[in-house]
ZAVODREN-795044 format. One line per 3 residues: number of its first residue (from 1); their letters; for each residue x, y, z of C-alpha. Coordinates in pm, whole numbers, plus 50000, padded with zeros to 5 digits. Layout:
N
NUM = a = X/Y/Z | ...
# end
This chain:
343
1 = mnt = 11394/88066/35242 | 11417/88209/35583 | 11188/88220/35886
4 = avi = 10993/88493/36041 | 11173/88474/36378 | 11518/88494/36271
7 = drr = 11692/88493/35937 | 11802/88177/35786 | 12171/88300/35723
10 = gll = 12208/88336/36080 | 12183/87960/36128 | 12538/87873/35959
13 = agg = 12687/87806/36318 | 12606/87478/36452 | 12516/87148/36296
16 = lal = 12515/86826/36289 | 12860/86578/36399 | 12814/86349/36113
19 = agt = 13008/86061/36022 | 13042/86017/35600 | 13164/86034/35305
22 = aaw = 13411/86345/35310 | 13360/86495/34935 | 13532/86804/34951
25 = tra = 13833/86895/35199 | 13940/87260/35066 | 14093/87463/35357
28 = aep = 13844/87693/35391 | 13542/87509/35303 | 13333/87286/35540
31 = vat = 13320/86933/35434 | 13010/86784/35300 | 12925/86448/35447
34 = lrr = 12686/86136/35301 | 12532/86011/35624 | 12364/85620/35528
37 = lsp = 12031/85601/35766 | 11905/85313/35613 | 12052/85051/35382
40 = gld = 11790/85154/35118 | 11977/85438/35052 | 12252/85215/34840
43 = rii = 12048/85189/34540 | 12087/85524/34515 | 12381/85656/34576
46 = apd = 12713/85427/34639 | 12919/85412/34955 | 13175/85602/34880
49 = ari = 13033/85874/34648 | 13221/86196/34563 | 13054/86508/34633
52 = dvi = 13169/86790/34442 | 13132/87144/34440 | 13058/87279/34106
55 = arg = 12971/87668/34184 | 13128/87885/34442 | 13028/88264/34593
58 = irw = 12717/88280/34570 | 12503/88496/34800 | 12214/88267/34899
61 = aeg = 12192/87946/34626 | 11833/87868/34517 | 11574/87727/34272
64 = pvw = 11828/87460/34126 | 11629/87304/33794 | 11808/87094/33484
67 = vpa = 11762/87172/33152 | 11789/86840/32939 | 11768/87023/32556
70 = gdy = 12105/87264/32678 | 12264/87017/32918 | 12278/87294/33213
73 = llf = 12167/87386/33547 | 12044/87706/33605 | 12003/87834/33974
76 = sdp = 11885/88156/34150 | 12075/88410/34383 | 11788/88579/34540
79 = pan = 11938/88849/34715 | 12190/88899/34422 | 11923/88937/34171
82 = lvr = 12092/88680/33983 | 12025/88337/33789 | 12335/88129/33701
85 = rwd = 12417/87873/33465 | 12630/87600/33519 | 12759/87383/33175
88 = rrt = 12817/87037/33250 | 13043/86994/32928 | 13260/87315/33020
91 = grt = 13223/87301/33390 | 13161/87707/33402 | 12920/87920/33595
94 = tpf = 12779/88212/33418 | 12542/88473/33470 | 12197/88372/33304
97 = lsp = 11957/88626/33382 | 11999/88921/33566 | 11778/89123/33701
100 = sga = 11619/88775/33747 | 11348/88948/33949 | 11243/89311/34021
103 = gda = 11443/89546/33818 | 11362/89849/34027 | 11269/89687/34374
106 = dpk = 11356/89975/34683 | 11571/89767/34912 | 11416/89930/35216
109 = lvr = 11078/89771/35086 | 11198/89451/34896 | 11444/89240/35076
112 = epg = 11505/88965/34791 | 11459/89153/34477 | 11534/88820/34275
115 = ang = 11379/88515/34151 | 11359/88257/34393 | 11204/87920/34262
118 = lal = 11231/87776/33878 | 11084/87498/33720 | 11046/87387/33358
121 = dhr = 10667/87379/33201 | 10579/87097/32950 | 10726/87334/32590
124 = grl = 11051/87344/32811 | 10998/87712/32932 | 11169/87880/33224
127 = lia = 10892/87956/33527 | 11002/88151/33787 | 10861/88224/34131
130 = nsg = 10966/88599/34107 | 11018/88695/34488 | 11107/89040/34410
133 = grs = 10846/89108/34128 | 10572/88923/34385 | 10462/88692/34058
136 = idr = 10527/88378/33870 | 10667/88457/33534 | 10763/88290/33210
139 = ldl = 11074/88282/32999 | 11124/88177/32661 | 11507/88019/32708
142 = ktr = 11559/88059/32333 | 11399/88384/32287 | 11428/88534/32630
145 = rre = 11138/88642/32604 | 10945/88688/32938 | 10588/88708/33058
148 = lvv = 10375/88729/33345 | 10187/88458/33440 | 10010/88588/33764
151 = dry = 10071/88815/34006 | 09750/88823/34255 | 09439/88669/34377
154 = qgk = 09110/88796/34391 | 09261/89146/34267 | 09538/89153/34539
157 = rfn = 09895/89159/34480 | 10115/88827/34592 | 10348/88864/34902
160 = spn = 10690/88710/34710 | 10631/88339/34557 | 10906/88120/34665
163 = dlh = 10879/87792/34522 | 10652/87593/34265 | 10561/87283/34074
166 = var = 10419/87189/33711 | 10145/86914/33693 | 10112/86720/33411
169 = nga = 09767/86947/33285 | 10009/87238/33338 | 09860/87347/33676
172 = iyf = 10103/87511/33875 | 10132/87465/34237 | 10305/87801/34459
175 = tdp = 10374/87905/34777 | 10369/88272/34886 | 10558/88366/35208
178 = pyg = 10678/88691/35299 | 11020/88646/35305 | 11143/88843/34991
181 = lad = 10991/89137/35172 | 11196/89362/35382 | 10962/89336/35679
184 = adh = 10795/89013/35626 | 10447/88998/35781 | 10461/89390/35873
187 = spl = 10569/89514/35546 | 10376/89812/35372 | 10359/89668/35062
190 = ret = 10130/89349/35187 | 09820/89323/35037 | 09680/89025/35108
193 = avn = 09679/88888/35508 | 09736/88511/35453 | 10063/88335/35368
196 = gvy = 09916/88093/35101 | 09968/87784/34909 | 09809/87831/34548
199 = rws = 09684/87667/34275 | 09715/87822/33920 | 09474/87670/33614
202 = pdg = 09610/87702/33258 | 09260/87903/33218 | 09399/88153/33441
205 = rve = 09175/88070/33729 | 09384/88114/34102 | 09291/87915/34392
208 = lid = 09395/87907/34742 | 09495/87599/34885 | 09572/87675/35227
211 = atl = 09566/88022/35387 | 09631/87888/35758 | 10058/87799/35692
214 = trp = 10273/88030/35903 | 10557/87999/35632 | 10492/87785/35348
217 = ngi = 10812/87730/35142 | 10911/87413/34891 | 10624/87201/34711
220 = als = 10584/86950/34542 | 10330/86647/34400 | 10382/86306/34427
223 = pde = 10434/86072/34098 | 10058/86002/34095 | 09952/86372/34147
226 = rrl = 09719/86234/34390 | 09905/86426/34704 | 10097/86770/34718
229 = yvs = 10358/86812/34989 | 10447/87166/35140 | 10751/87273/35332
232 = vsd = 10670/87487/35643 | 10982/87680/35760 | 10827/87742/36090
235 = eaa = 11131/87767/36343 | 10883/87708/36627 | 10687/87403/36431
238 = pri = 10879/87284/36115 | 10724/87043/35935 | 10615/86918/35608
241 = may = 10278/86899/35523 | 10057/86651/35281 | 09741/86703/35117
244 = dld = 09535/86454/34915 | 09421/86577/34597 | 09115/86502/34396
247 = vag = 09103/86412/34035 | 09048/86785/33990 | 09376/86875/34179
250 = rpt = 09229/87004/34509 | 09292/86905/34842 | 09058/86711/35045
253 = agr = 09239/86667/35337 | 09593/86789/35515 | 09809/86647/35746
256 = vwl = 10170/86643/35886 | 10424/86441/35714 | 10697/86539/35900
259 = dak = 10742/86674/36213 | 11107/86804/36214 | 11103/86978/36521
262 = smq = 11336/86682/36638 | 11574/86737/36376 | 11667/87105/36515
265 = agg = 11826/86900/36875 | 12246/87010/36894 | 12171/87359/36664
268 = apg = 12118/87167/36349 | 12131/87447/36055 | 11841/87538/35836
271 = lpd = 11456/87448/35834 | 11274/87275/35602 | 11261/87396/35241
274 = gmk = 11283/87296/34920 | 11196/86958/34811 | 11215/86722/34472
277 = var = 10994/86364/34453 | 11137/86088/34237 | 10940/85853/34031
280 = dgt = 10961/85619/34293 | 10826/85804/34562 | 11152/85861/34687
283 = mvc = 11144/86255/34863 | 11435/86492/34856 | 11376/86699/35136
286 = svp = 11507/87005/35322 | 11555/86952/35702 | 11735/87129/35961
289 = ggm = 12098/86944/35963 | 12093/86944/35578 | 11936/86771/35262
292 = mll = 11712/86437/35364 | 11640/86104/35142 | 11319/85950/35279
295 = tpa = 11092/85669/35164 | 10704/85820/35147 | 10617/85639/35441
298 = tep = 10920/85924/35595 | 11176/85626/35667 | 11490/85824/35672
301 = lgl = 11731/85644/35404 | 12038/85939/35450 | 12132/86291/35459
304 = iat = 12355/86513/35300 | 12491/86763/35545 | 12755/87087/35490
307 = gap = 12722/87234/35857 | 12480/87518/35697 | 12133/87538/35539
310 = ian = 12076/87333/35222 | 11784/87542/35075 | 11668/87303/34775
313 = aaf = 11773/86982/34518 | 11703/86917/34148 | 11748/86571/33931
316 = geg = 11943/86611/33662 | 12172/86469/33396 | 11930/86185/33273
319 = gra = 11880/86123/33682 | 12275/86051/33700 | 12297/86304/33948
322 = lfl = 12148/86520/34234 | 12223/86886/34254 | 12216/87076/34614
325 = tan = 12179/87476/34624 | 12342/87461/34975 | 12397/87822/35111
328 = drv = 12685/87956/34888 | 12723/87728/34694 | 12607/87431/34453
331 = lrv = 12677/87042/34487 | 12627/86791/34303 | 12597/86415/34421
334 = plk = 12691/86121/34147 | 12389/85887/34166 | 12387/85568/34038
337 = agw = 12280/85460/33665 | 12067/85162/33751 | 11854/85366/33996
340 = qgq = 11498/85379/33826 | 11366/85622/34066 | 11497/85949/33916
343 = g = 11274/86236/33881
# end
């Protein structure tokens, strides 16, 4: 999501001049490019891969998640208070959940009333970072029954939960910046003084993982669940943090995993935002300039760029595709069938 200093939707001007594979050339749209930064990218994405636009006309595309049981992609549009569905078999995009977040939010107080990050739990239910409703919710995809998971820490309401990741034991790690609130840190709705990173346990306990980050955003676990990654969308200090976790899933140490300040050179659009981690540890991270693929040791493999921010990503189609929520559209990137690192 956006930073406290400026609205990320104001970062659309500028960008990187990238050599790469032109994926689509519709006159009114910028060209998506794939830039090869290391030969290691070739095992994941073919050099001549075509990047397709599968959805357009979105106010701000976010939170993609693939639903294997139905062979479709869900993605959110927080300012429109809507979750949309893209069906692989028909290629059609249709409304799926409206309102996706708060149904009665005051626009003078709530900037983004809808859902943001989405994930599936181990029973196939949809977990929702409800930015406008200031909670983590759960939706049964078959019955459409929706329930509250958690909306408070030590009796105080969250700011606007942004993104989440589900651990194998059912614990939910999530970030809580103030992006959904009209006045961010100065909103009269705020009940907590921090923009926290939290861990919710299936027994109902909520723990504050980190209270020191200015703008926690995207969040993901390593494949062995011994490391937690958190994006920080702070324009002055854009970075991705890494936390070593103990056997109980609690942090023992934290450090900067990727300093993205240098990536802002030349007015590259966007900030560290959403991310996904493949089974082999390959990182797919939103950074200034687009969506970057990196090794766990931070070696850049490739960069997908459109000249505008790319907020988030999701693996889908049995590991054969990478979906990107790219500002006002959604992209599909084909992945090599032989690659065994898919998430």
